[in-house]
N, CA, C, O and CB atoms as a CASP TS submission, in Angstrom:
PFRMAT TS
TARGET T0000
AUTHOR 0000-0000-0000
METHOD Language model
MODEL 1
PARENT N/A
ATOM      1  N   MET     1     315.926 164.969 168.729  1.00  0.00           N
ATOM      2  CA  MET     1     317.022 164.192 168.984  1.00  0.00           C
ATOM      3  C   MET     1     317.349 163.121 169.745  1.00  0.00           C
ATOM      4  O   MET     1     318.040 162.139 169.475  1.00  0.00           O
ATOM      5  CB  MET     1     317.653 164.767 169.254  1.00  0.00           C
ATOM      6  N   LEU     2     316.788 163.419 170.697  1.00  0.00           N
ATOM      7  CA  LEU     2     316.584 162.222 171.888  1.00  0.00           C
ATOM      8  C   LEU     2     315.741 161.094 171.574  1.00  0.00           C
ATOM      9  O   LEU     2     315.957 159.941 171.945  1.00  0.00           O
ATOM     10  CB  LEU     2     315.921 162.774 173.188  1.00  0.00           C
ATOM     11  N   ARG     3     314.616 161.547 170.759  1.00  0.00           N
ATOM     12  CA  ARG     3     313.775 160.579 170.173  1.00  0.00           C
ATOM     13  C   ARG     3     314.421 159.586 168.932  1.00  0.00           C
ATOM     14  O   ARG     3     314.162 158.384 168.888  1.00  0.00           O
ATOM     15  CB  ARG     3     312.587 161.396 169.661  1.00  0.00           C
ATOM     16  N   SER     4     315.192 160.186 168.055  1.00  0.00           N
ATOM     17  CA  SER     4     315.671 159.676 166.920  1.00  0.00           C
ATOM     18  C   SER     4     316.904 158.695 167.626  1.00  0.00           C
ATOM     19  O   SER     4     317.327 157.698 167.040  1.00  0.00           O
ATOM     20  CB  SER     4     316.136 160.931 165.801  1.00  0.00           C
ATOM     21  N   LEU     5     317.383 159.108 168.897  1.00  0.00           N
ATOM     22  CA  LEU     5     318.553 158.003 169.325  1.00  0.00           C
ATOM     23  C   LEU     5     317.900 157.034 169.977  1.00  0.00           C
ATOM     24  O   LEU     5     318.508 155.965 170.028  1.00  0.00           O
ATOM     25  CB  LEU     5     319.748 158.508 170.296  1.00  0.00           C
ATOM     26  N   ALA     6     316.509 157.089 170.660  1.00  0.00           N
ATOM     27  CA  ALA     6     315.733 155.897 171.149  1.00  0.00           C
ATOM     28  C   ALA     6     315.552 155.059 169.998  1.00  0.00           C
ATOM     29  O   ALA     6     315.958 153.898 170.049  1.00  0.00           O
ATOM     30  CB  ALA     6     314.351 156.246 171.796  1.00  0.00           C
ATOM     31  N   VAL     7     314.965 155.523 168.916  1.00  0.00           N
ATOM     32  CA  VAL     7     314.821 154.827 167.678  1.00  0.00           C
ATOM     33  C   VAL     7     315.661 153.802 167.386  1.00  0.00           C
ATOM     34  O   VAL     7     315.406 152.598 167.406  1.00  0.00           O
ATOM     35  CB  VAL     7     314.905 155.616 166.706  1.00  0.00           C
ATOM     36  N   LEU     8     316.982 154.511 167.032  1.00  0.00           N
ATOM     37  CA  LEU     8     318.352 153.892 166.416  1.00  0.00           C
ATOM     38  C   LEU     8     318.340 152.865 167.521  1.00  0.00           C
ATOM     39  O   LEU     8     317.929 151.748 167.206  1.00  0.00           O
ATOM     40  CB  LEU     8     319.905 154.974 166.294  1.00  0.00           C
ATOM     41  N   ALA     9     318.704 153.055 168.697  1.00  0.00           N
ATOM     42  CA  ALA     9     318.844 152.044 169.960  1.00  0.00           C
ATOM     43  C   ALA     9     317.971 150.787 169.724  1.00  0.00           C
ATOM     44  O   ALA     9     318.516 149.693 169.580  1.00  0.00           O
ATOM     45  CB  ALA     9     318.332 152.771 171.423  1.00  0.00           C
ATOM     46  N   LEU    10     316.600 150.928 169.679  1.00  0.00           N
ATOM     47  CA  LEU    10     315.672 149.931 169.570  1.00  0.00           C
ATOM     48  C   LEU    10     315.774 149.426 168.302  1.00  0.00           C
ATOM     49  O   LEU    10     315.478 148.234 168.213  1.00  0.00           O
ATOM     50  CB  LEU    10     314.386 150.329 169.861  1.00  0.00           C
ATOM     51  N   ALA    11     316.148 150.051 167.166  1.00  0.00           N
ATOM     52  CA  ALA    11     316.222 148.981 165.978  1.00  0.00           C
ATOM     53  C   ALA    11     317.532 148.139 166.059  1.00  0.00           C
ATOM     54  O   ALA    11     317.638 146.983 165.648  1.00  0.00           O
ATOM     55  CB  ALA    11     316.191 149.740 164.480  1.00  0.00           C
ATOM     56  N   GLY    12     318.476 148.849 166.624  1.00  0.00           N
ATOM     57  CA  GLY    12     319.701 148.268 167.110  1.00  0.00           C
ATOM     58  C   GLY    12     319.542 146.895 167.819  1.00  0.00           C
ATOM     59  O   GLY    12     320.143 145.882 167.461  1.00  0.00           O
ATOM     60  N   LEU    13     318.522 146.975 169.040  1.00  0.00           N
ATOM     61  CA  LEU    13     318.246 145.899 170.041  1.00  0.00           C
ATOM     62  C   LEU    13     317.417 144.560 169.167  1.00  0.00           C
ATOM     63  O   LEU    13     317.425 143.343 169.350  1.00  0.00           O
ATOM     64  CB  LEU    13     317.207 146.635 171.388  1.00  0.00           C
ATOM     65  N   LEU    14     316.808 145.340 168.272  1.00  0.00           N
ATOM     66  CA  LEU    14     315.785 144.514 167.581  1.00  0.00           C
ATOM     67  C   LEU    14     316.960 143.697 166.156  1.00  0.00           C
ATOM     68  O   LEU    14     316.862 142.548 165.723  1.00  0.00           O
ATOM     69  CB  LEU    14     314.213 145.810 166.908  1.00  0.00           C
ATOM     70  N   ALA    15     317.491 144.258 165.932  1.00  0.00           N
ATOM     71  CA  ALA    15     318.555 143.644 164.906  1.00  0.00           C
ATOM     72  C   ALA    15     319.388 142.465 165.640  1.00  0.00           C
ATOM     73  O   ALA    15     319.603 141.339 165.191  1.00  0.00           O
ATOM     74  CB  ALA    15     319.676 144.887 164.358  1.00  0.00           C
ATOM     75  N   GLY    16     319.758 142.944 166.742  1.00  0.00           N
ATOM     76  CA  GLY    16     320.702 142.233 167.527  1.00  0.00           C
ATOM     77  C   GLY    16     319.774 140.813 168.181  1.00  0.00           C
ATOM     78  O   GLY    16     320.342 139.727 168.297  1.00  0.00           O
ATOM     79  N   CYS    17     318.727 140.945 168.459  1.00  0.00           N
ATOM     80  CA  CYS    17     318.069 139.564 168.754  1.00  0.00           C
ATOM     81  C   CYS    17     317.361 138.709 167.746  1.00  0.00           C
ATOM     82  O   CYS    17     316.668 137.732 168.029  1.00  0.00           O
ATOM     83  CB  CYS    17     317.120 139.749 169.708  1.00  0.00           C
ATOM     84  N   GLY    18     317.611 139.187 166.500  1.00  0.00           N
ATOM     85  CA  GLY    18     317.029 138.232 165.304  1.00  0.00           C
ATOM     86  C   GLY    18     315.520 138.684 165.048  1.00  0.00           C
ATOM     87  O   GLY    18     314.837 137.941 164.343  1.00  0.00           O
ATOM     88  N   LEU    19     314.955 139.836 165.561  1.00  0.00           N
ATOM     89  CA  LEU    19     313.562 139.793 165.268  1.00  0.00           C
ATOM     90  C   LEU    19     313.639 140.335 163.900  1.00  0.00           C
ATOM     91  O   LEU    19     312.998 139.805 162.993  1.00  0.00           O
ATOM     92  CB  LEU    19     312.603 140.599 166.279  1.00  0.00           C
ATOM     93  N   ALA    20     314.199 141.103 163.753  1.00  0.00           N
ATOM     94  CA  ALA    20     314.229 141.679 162.178  1.00  0.00           C
ATOM     95  C   ALA    20     314.072 140.054 161.212  1.00  0.00           C
ATOM     96  O   ALA    20     313.102 139.767 160.509  1.00  0.00           O
ATOM     97  CB  ALA    20     316.147 142.723 161.781  1.00  0.00           C
ATOM     98  N   GLU    21     315.007 139.389 161.381  1.00  0.00           N
ATOM     99  CA  GLU    21     315.162 138.484 160.831  1.00  0.00           C
ATOM    100  C   GLU    21     314.218 137.459 160.574  1.00  0.00           C
ATOM    101  O   GLU    21     314.052 136.901 159.489  1.00  0.00           O
ATOM    102  CB  GLU    21     315.954 138.199 161.247  1.00  0.00           C
ATOM    103  N   THR    22     313.511 137.206 161.804  1.00  0.00           N
ATOM    104  CA  THR    22     312.329 136.235 161.815  1.00  0.00           C
ATOM    105  C   THR    22     311.098 136.924 160.928  1.00  0.00           C
ATOM    106  O   THR    22     310.287 136.338 160.211  1.00  0.00           O
ATOM    107  CB  THR    22     311.826 135.929 163.471  1.00  0.00           C
ATOM    108  N   GLY    23     311.205 138.252 161.181  1.00  0.00           N
ATOM    109  CA  GLY    23     309.704 138.959 159.953  1.00  0.00           C
ATOM    110  C   GLY    23     310.265 138.577 158.400  1.00  0.00           C
ATOM    111  O   GLY    23     309.464 138.316 157.503  1.00  0.00           O
ATOM    112  N   ALA    24     311.548 138.572 158.209  1.00  0.00           N
ATOM    113  CA  ALA    24     311.965 138.214 156.967  1.00  0.00           C
ATOM    114  C   ALA    24     312.031 136.878 156.488  1.00  0.00           C
ATOM    115  O   ALA    24     312.002 136.548 155.303  1.00  0.00           O
ATOM    116  CB  ALA    24     313.032 138.664 156.831  1.00  0.00           C
ATOM    117  N   ALA    25     312.125 136.097 157.516  1.00  0.00           N
ATOM    118  CA  ALA    25     312.055 134.650 157.212  1.00  0.00           C
ATOM    119  C   ALA    25     310.631 134.293 157.008  1.00  0.00           C
ATOM    120  O   ALA    25     310.321 133.546 156.079  1.00  0.00           O
ATOM    121  CB  ALA    25     312.677 133.776 158.336  1.00  0.00           C
ATOM    122  N   ALA    26     309.716 134.797 157.846  1.00  0.00           N
ATOM    123  CA  ALA    26     308.341 134.770 157.740  1.00  0.00           C
ATOM    124  C   ALA    26     307.712 134.993 156.600  1.00  0.00           C
ATOM    125  O   ALA    26     306.832 134.249 156.166  1.00  0.00           O
ATOM    126  CB  ALA    26     307.868 135.508 158.486  1.00  0.00           C
ATOM    127  N   ALA    27     308.175 136.187 155.948  1.00  0.00           N
ATOM    128  CA  ALA    27     307.782 136.584 154.701  1.00  0.00           C
ATOM    129  C   ALA    27     308.088 135.634 153.405  1.00  0.00           C
ATOM    130  O   ALA    27     307.454 135.545 152.353  1.00  0.00           O
ATOM    131  CB  ALA    27     308.384 137.843 154.546  1.00  0.00           C
ATOM    132  N   ALA    28     309.033 135.092 153.745  1.00  0.00           N
ATOM    133  CA  ALA    28     309.816 134.292 152.657  1.00  0.00           C
ATOM    134  C   ALA    28     308.976 133.032 152.900  1.00  0.00           C
ATOM    135  O   ALA    28     308.501 132.463 151.917  1.00  0.00           O
ATOM    136  CB  ALA    28     311.626 134.097 152.874  1.00  0.00           C
ATOM    137  N   GLY    29     308.795 132.636 153.917  1.00  0.00           N
ATOM    138  CA  GLY    29     308.277 131.401 154.260  1.00  0.00           C
ATOM    139  C   GLY    29     306.732 131.385 153.738  1.00  0.00           C
ATOM    140  O   GLY    29     306.284 130.316 153.322  1.00  0.00           O
ATOM    141  N   GLY    30     305.815 132.679 153.752  1.00  0.00           N
ATOM    142  CA  GLY    30     304.779 132.619 153.206  1.00  0.00           C
ATOM    143  C   GLY    30     304.649 132.290 151.630  1.00  0.00           C
ATOM    144  O   GLY    30     303.805 131.559 151.112  1.00  0.00           O
ATOM    145  N   VAL    31     305.723 133.028 150.969  1.00  0.00           N
ATOM    146  CA  VAL    31     305.628 132.963 149.822  1.00  0.00           C
ATOM    147  C   VAL    31     306.054 131.250 149.276  1.00  0.00           C
ATOM    148  O   VAL    31     305.545 130.682 148.310  1.00  0.00           O
ATOM    149  CB  VAL    31     306.466 134.167 149.354  1.00  0.00           C
ATOM    150  N   SER    32     306.941 130.772 150.050  1.00  0.00           N
ATOM    151  CA  SER    32     307.437 129.388 149.965  1.00  0.00           C
ATOM    152  C   SER    32     306.016 128.393 149.843  1.00  0.00           C
ATOM    153  O   SER    32     305.748 127.548 148.989  1.00  0.00           O
ATOM    154  CB  SER    32     308.439 129.034 151.417  1.00  0.00           C
ATOM    155  N   LYS    33     305.234 128.837 151.029  1.00  0.00           N
ATOM    156  CA  LYS    33     303.989 127.914 151.100  1.00  0.00           C
ATOM    157  C   LYS    33     303.268 128.200 150.336  1.00  0.00           C
ATOM    158  O   LYS    33     302.529 127.243 150.104  1.00  0.00           O
ATOM    159  CB  LYS    33     303.273 127.819 152.150  1.00  0.00           C
ATOM    160  N   ALA    34     302.947 129.358 149.541  1.00  0.00           N
ATOM    161  CA  ALA    34     302.106 129.613 148.360  1.00  0.00           C
ATOM    162  C   ALA    34     302.543 128.840 147.326  1.00  0.00           C
ATOM    163  O   ALA    34     301.772 128.165 146.645  1.00  0.00           O
ATOM    164  CB  ALA    34     302.077 130.984 147.935  1.00  0.00           C
ATOM    165  N   GLU    35     303.833 128.891 147.140  1.00  0.00           N
ATOM    166  CA  GLU    35     304.590 128.171 145.948  1.00  0.00           C
ATOM    167  C   GLU    35     304.116 126.456 146.201  1.00  0.00           C
ATOM    168  O   GLU    35     303.639 125.699 145.356  1.00  0.00           O
ATOM    169  CB  GLU    35     306.575 128.471 146.090  1.00  0.00           C
ATOM    170  N   GLU    36     304.390 126.198 147.469  1.00  0.00           N
ATOM    171  CA  GLU    36     304.037 124.817 147.439  1.00  0.00           C
ATOM    172  C   GLU    36     302.583 124.123 147.305  1.00  0.00           C
ATOM    173  O   GLU    36     302.400 122.951 146.979  1.00  0.00           O
ATOM    174  CB  GLU    36     304.525 124.410 148.522  1.00  0.00           C
ATOM    175  N   ALA    37     301.490 125.164 147.650  1.00  0.00           N
ATOM    176  CA  ALA    37     300.178 125.020 147.352  1.00  0.00           C
ATOM    177  C   ALA    37     299.983 124.784 146.089  1.00  0.00           C
ATOM    178  O   ALA    37     299.437 123.748 145.708  1.00  0.00           O
ATOM    179  CB  ALA    37     299.473 125.998 147.702  1.00  0.00           C
ATOM    180  N   ARG    38     300.429 125.767 145.236  1.00  0.00           N
ATOM    181  CA  ARG    38     300.526 125.978 143.504  1.00  0.00           C
ATOM    182  C   ARG    38     300.916 124.408 143.351  1.00  0.00           C
ATOM    183  O   ARG    38     299.998 123.617 143.133  1.00  0.00           O
ATOM    184  CB  ARG    38     301.975 127.332 142.740  1.00  0.00           C
ATOM    185  N   GLN    39     302.121 123.979 143.447  1.00  0.00           N
ATOM    186  CA  GLN    39     302.525 122.879 143.118  1.00  0.00           C
ATOM    187  C   GLN    39     301.815 121.761 143.389  1.00  0.00           C
ATOM    188  O   GLN    39     301.767 120.799 142.622  1.00  0.00           O
ATOM    189  CB  GLN    39     303.526 122.787 143.501  1.00  0.00           C
ATOM    190  N   ALA    40     301.180 121.836 144.583  1.00  0.00           N
ATOM    191  CA  ALA    40     300.137 120.856 144.881  1.00  0.00           C
ATOM    192  C   ALA    40     299.201 120.213 144.129  1.00  0.00           C
ATOM    193  O   ALA    40     298.988 119.034 143.845  1.00  0.00           O
ATOM    194  CB  ALA    40     299.510 121.268 145.600  1.00  0.00           C
ATOM    195  N   LYS    41     298.410 121.833 143.731  1.00  0.00           N
ATOM    196  CA  LYS    41     297.397 121.814 142.747  1.00  0.00           C
ATOM    197  C   LYS    41     297.689 121.116 141.533  1.00  0.00           C
ATOM    198  O   LYS    41     296.960 120.238 141.069  1.00  0.00           O
ATOM    199  CB  LYS    41     297.052 123.064 142.430  1.00  0.00           C
ATOM    200  N   GLN    42     298.929 121.574 140.941  1.00  0.00           N
ATOM    201  CA  GLN    42     299.333 120.797 139.541  1.00  0.00           C
ATOM    202  C   GLN    42     299.654 119.687 139.904  1.00  0.00           C
ATOM    203  O   GLN    42     299.608 118.920 138.942  1.00  0.00           O
ATOM    204  CB  GLN    42     300.459 121.304 138.667  1.00  0.00           C
ATOM    205  N   THR    43     299.959 119.199 140.811  1.00  0.00           N
ATOM    206  CA  THR    43     300.211 117.548 140.973  1.00  0.00           C
ATOM    207  C   THR    43     298.886 116.936 141.104  1.00  0.00           C
ATOM    208  O   THR    43     298.662 115.989 140.349  1.00  0.00           O
ATOM    209  CB  THR    43     301.139 117.085 142.358  1.00  0.00           C
ATOM    210  N   GLU    44     297.932 117.310 141.948  1.00  0.00           N
ATOM    211  CA  GLU    44     296.673 116.747 142.022  1.00  0.00           C
ATOM    212  C   GLU    44     296.189 116.620 140.638  1.00  0.00           C
ATOM    213  O   GLU    44     295.927 115.538 140.113  1.00  0.00           O
ATOM    214  CB  GLU    44     295.760 117.532 142.880  1.00  0.00           C
ATOM    215  N   ALA    45     296.063 117.964 139.968  1.00  0.00           N
ATOM    216  CA  ALA    45     295.462 117.729 138.589  1.00  0.00           C
ATOM    217  C   ALA    45     296.132 116.702 137.680  1.00  0.00           C
ATOM    218  O   ALA    45     295.423 115.921 137.046  1.00  0.00           O
ATOM    219  CB  ALA    45     295.460 119.008 137.845  1.00  0.00           C
ATOM    220  N   ARG    46     297.171 116.671 137.606  1.00  0.00           N
ATOM    221  CA  ARG    46     298.239 115.621 136.863  1.00  0.00           C
ATOM    222  C   ARG    46     297.842 114.023 137.316  1.00  0.00           C
ATOM    223  O   ARG    46     297.734 113.053 136.566  1.00  0.00           O
ATOM    224  CB  ARG    46     300.030 115.998 137.432  1.00  0.00           C
ATOM    225  N   ILE    47     297.699 114.065 138.486  1.00  0.00           N
ATOM    226  CA  ILE    47     297.368 112.659 138.708  1.00  0.00           C
ATOM    227  C   ILE    47     295.824 112.073 138.651  1.00  0.00           C
ATOM    228  O   ILE    47     295.442 110.904 138.703  1.00  0.00           O
ATOM    229  CB  ILE    47     297.893 112.388 140.018  1.00  0.00           C
ATOM    230  N   GLN    48     295.017 113.388 138.516  1.00  0.00           N
ATOM    231  CA  GLN    48     293.732 113.085 138.377  1.00  0.00           C
ATOM    232  C   GLN    48     293.450 112.587 136.630  1.00  0.00           C
ATOM    233  O   GLN    48     292.640 111.776 136.183  1.00  0.00           O
ATOM    234  CB  GLN    48     292.886 114.467 138.919  1.00  0.00           C
ATOM    235  N   GLN    49     294.384 113.364 135.983  1.00  0.00           N
ATOM    236  CA  GLN    49     294.330 112.925 134.552  1.00  0.00           C
ATOM    237  C   GLN    49     294.645 111.842 134.180  1.00  0.00           C
ATOM    238  O   GLN    49     294.140 111.314 133.189  1.00  0.00           O
ATOM    239  CB  GLN    49     294.938 113.536 133.825  1.00  0.00           C
ATOM    240  N   GLN    50     295.576 111.281 134.935  1.00  0.00           N
ATOM    241  CA  GLN    50     296.125 110.132 134.674  1.00  0.00           C
ATOM    242  C   GLN    50     295.054 108.829 135.512  1.00  0.00           C
ATOM    243  O   GLN    50     295.024 107.668 135.106  1.00  0.00           O
ATOM    244  CB  GLN    50     297.774 110.289 135.207  1.00  0.00           C
ATOM    245  N   ILE    51     294.401 109.232 136.481  1.00  0.00           N
ATOM    246  CA  ILE    51     293.280 108.421 137.006  1.00  0.00           C
ATOM    247  C   ILE    51     292.346 108.258 135.794  1.00  0.00           C
ATOM    248  O   ILE    51     292.195 107.175 135.227  1.00  0.00           O
ATOM    249  CB  ILE    51     292.526 109.127 138.295  1.00  0.00           C
ATOM    250  N   ASP    52     291.841 109.187 135.497  1.00  0.00           N
ATOM    251  CA  ASP    52     290.893 109.263 134.243  1.00  0.00           C
ATOM    252  C   ASP    52     291.478 108.656 133.229  1.00  0.00           C
ATOM    253  O   ASP    52     290.840 107.685 132.823  1.00  0.00           O
ATOM    254  CB  ASP    52     290.525 110.622 133.769  1.00  0.00           C
ATOM    255  N   ALA    53     292.551 108.899 132.626  1.00  0.00           N
ATOM    256  CA  ALA    53     293.306 107.943 131.464  1.00  0.00           C
ATOM    257  C   ALA    53     292.975 106.396 131.713  1.00  0.00           C
ATOM    258  O   ALA    53     292.398 105.610 130.962  1.00  0.00           O
ATOM    259  CB  ALA    53     295.100 108.122 131.534  1.00  0.00           C
ATOM    260  N   ALA    54     293.445 106.218 132.830  1.00  0.00           N
ATOM    261  CA  ALA    54     293.498 104.465 133.403  1.00  0.00           C
ATOM    262  C   ALA    54     292.200 104.003 133.024  1.00  0.00           C
ATOM    263  O   ALA    54     291.961 103.034 132.304  1.00  0.00           O
ATOM    264  CB  ALA    54     293.689 104.141 135.274  1.00  0.00           C
ATOM    265  N   ASN    55     291.107 105.029 133.749  1.00  0.00           N
ATOM    266  CA  ASN    55     289.862 104.596 133.884  1.00  0.00           C
ATOM    267  C   ASN    55     289.171 104.452 132.487  1.00  0.00           C
ATOM    268  O   ASN    55     288.187 103.723 132.358  1.00  0.00           O
ATOM    269  CB  ASN    55     289.165 105.496 134.785  1.00  0.00           C
ATOM    270  N   ALA    56     289.689 105.143 131.469  1.00  0.00           N
ATOM    271  CA  ALA    56     289.271 105.006 130.155  1.00  0.00           C
ATOM    272  C   ALA    56     289.928 103.960 129.520  1.00  0.00           C
ATOM    273  O   ALA    56     289.257 103.401 128.653  1.00  0.00           O
ATOM    274  CB  ALA    56     289.429 106.152 129.445  1.00  0.00           C
ATOM    275  N   GLN    57     291.066 103.531 129.709  1.00  0.00           N
ATOM    276  CA  GLN    57     291.570 102.525 129.185  1.00  0.00           C
ATOM    277  C   GLN    57     290.900 101.164 129.662  1.00  0.00           C
ATOM    278  O   GLN    57     290.482 100.420 128.775  1.00  0.00           O
ATOM    279  CB  GLN    57     292.915 102.625 129.421  1.00  0.00           C
ATOM    280  N   ALA    58     290.798 100.871 130.666  1.00  0.00           N
ATOM    281  CA  ALA    58     290.227  99.918 131.280  1.00  0.00           C
ATOM    282  C   ALA    58     288.678  99.796 130.835  1.00  0.00           C
ATOM    283  O   ALA    58     288.234  98.677 130.576  1.00  0.00           O
ATOM    284  CB  ALA    58     290.449 100.145 132.688  1.00  0.00           C
ATOM    285  N   GLN    59     288.103 100.593 130.772  1.00  0.00           N
ATOM    286  CA  GLN    59     286.595 100.714 130.130  1.00  0.00           C
ATOM    287  C   GLN    59     286.723 100.078 128.782  1.00  0.00           C
ATOM    288  O   GLN    59     285.773  99.344 128.514  1.00  0.00           O
ATOM    289  CB  GLN    59     286.002 102.358 129.944  1.00  0.00           C
ATOM    290  N   GLN    60     287.520 100.155 127.993  1.00  0.00           N
ATOM    291  CA  GLN    60     287.752 100.082 126.635  1.00  0.00           C
ATOM    292  C   GLN    60     288.195  98.649 126.342  1.00  0.00           C
ATOM    293  O   GLN    60     287.803  98.124 125.300  1.00  0.00           O
ATOM    294  CB  GLN    60     288.765 101.127 126.197  1.00  0.00           C
ATOM    295  N   GLN    61     289.000  97.966 127.204  1.00  0.00           N
ATOM    296  CA  GLN    61     289.254  96.800 127.481  1.00  0.00           C
ATOM    297  C   GLN    61     288.274  95.838 127.736  1.00  0.00           C
ATOM    298  O   GLN    61     288.055  94.795 127.119  1.00  0.00           O
ATOM    299  CB  GLN    61     289.946  96.854 128.308  1.00  0.00           C
ATOM    300  N   ARG    62     287.639  96.358 128.831  1.00  0.00           N
ATOM    301  CA  ARG    62     286.295  95.694 129.166  1.00  0.00           C
ATOM    302  C   ARG    62     285.357  95.630 127.858  1.00  0.00           C
ATOM    303  O   ARG    62     284.904  94.536 127.522  1.00  0.00           O
ATOM    304  CB  ARG    62     285.521  96.559 130.377  1.00  0.00           C
ATOM    305  N   ARG    63     285.098  96.644 127.210  1.00  0.00           N
ATOM    306  CA  ARG    63     284.178  96.372 126.026  1.00  0.00           C
ATOM    307  C   ARG    63     284.666  95.469 125.098  1.00  0.00           C
ATOM    308  O   ARG    63     283.993  94.548 124.636  1.00  0.00           O
ATOM    309  CB  ARG    63     283.866  97.541 125.294  1.00  0.00           C
ATOM    310  N   ALA    64     286.001  95.743 124.767  1.00  0.00           N
ATOM    311  CA  ALA    64     286.749  94.681 123.587  1.00  0.00           C
ATOM    312  C   ALA    64     286.844  93.150 124.154  1.00  0.00           C
ATOM    313  O   ALA    64     286.967  92.197 123.384  1.00  0.00           O
ATOM    314  CB  ALA    64     288.527  95.218 123.219  1.00  0.00           C
ATOM    315  N   ALA    65     286.775  93.002 125.588  1.00  0.00           N
ATOM    316  CA  ALA    65     286.511  91.665 125.944  1.00  0.00           C
ATOM    317  C   ALA    65     285.390  91.159 126.110  1.00  0.00           C
ATOM    318  O   ALA    65     285.231  89.948 126.261  1.00  0.00           O
ATOM    319  CB  ALA    65     286.991  91.385 126.853  1.00  0.00           C
ATOM    320  N   GLU    66     284.309  92.142 126.105  1.00  0.00           N
ATOM    321  CA  GLU    66     282.787  91.609 126.357  1.00  0.00           C
ATOM    322  C   GLU    66     282.553  91.217 124.435  1.00  0.00           C
ATOM    323  O   GLU    66     282.157  90.176 123.910  1.00  0.00           O
ATOM    324  CB  GLU    66     281.395  93.258 127.265  1.00  0.00           C
ATOM    325  N   ALA    67     282.836  92.071 124.024  1.00  0.00           N
ATOM    326  CA  ALA    67     282.683  92.022 122.327  1.00  0.00           C
ATOM    327  C   ALA    67     283.370  90.397 121.814  1.00  0.00           C
ATOM    328  O   ALA    67     282.800  89.505 121.185  1.00  0.00           O
ATOM    329  CB  ALA    67     283.816  93.597 121.476  1.00  0.00           C
ATOM    330  N   ALA    68     284.665  90.437 122.308  1.00  0.00           N
ATOM    331  CA  ALA    68     285.335  89.198 121.930  1.00  0.00           C
ATOM    332  C   ALA    68     284.595  88.173 122.502  1.00  0.00           C
ATOM    333  O   ALA    68     284.769  87.044 122.043  1.00  0.00           O
ATOM    334  CB  ALA    68     286.754  89.110 122.340  1.00  0.00           C
ATOM    335  N   SER    69     283.817  88.330 123.398  1.00  0.00           N
ATOM    336  CA  SER    69     283.092  86.943 123.934  1.00  0.00           C
ATOM    337  C   SER    69     282.089  86.562 123.392  1.00  0.00           C
ATOM    338  O   SER    69     281.702  85.403 123.538  1.00  0.00           O
ATOM    339  CB  SER    69     282.666  86.903 125.181  1.00  0.00           C
ATOM    340  N   GLN    70     281.355  87.568 122.545  1.00  0.00           N
ATOM    341  CA  GLN    70     280.078  87.420 122.181  1.00  0.00           C
ATOM    342  C   GLN    70     280.028  86.532 120.871  1.00  0.00           C
ATOM    343  O   GLN    70     278.946  86.262 120.349  1.00  0.00           O
ATOM    344  CB  GLN    70     279.455  88.781 122.025  1.00  0.00           C
TER
END
């Protein structure tokens, strides 16, 4: 009985000082960081595709200009 009262008192103190909220916030923050990392990888892939497309277009324009100059 005394042990369960001590556990309840400790839980009340921890909840009162915000330690329980800190743990929940850290867990939510970890999920957010994982989502941010996933979105960053998607953005990086999309930008790389745009760069590749721009390079291919520039190469085609060079070839067309070289062919026109001959």
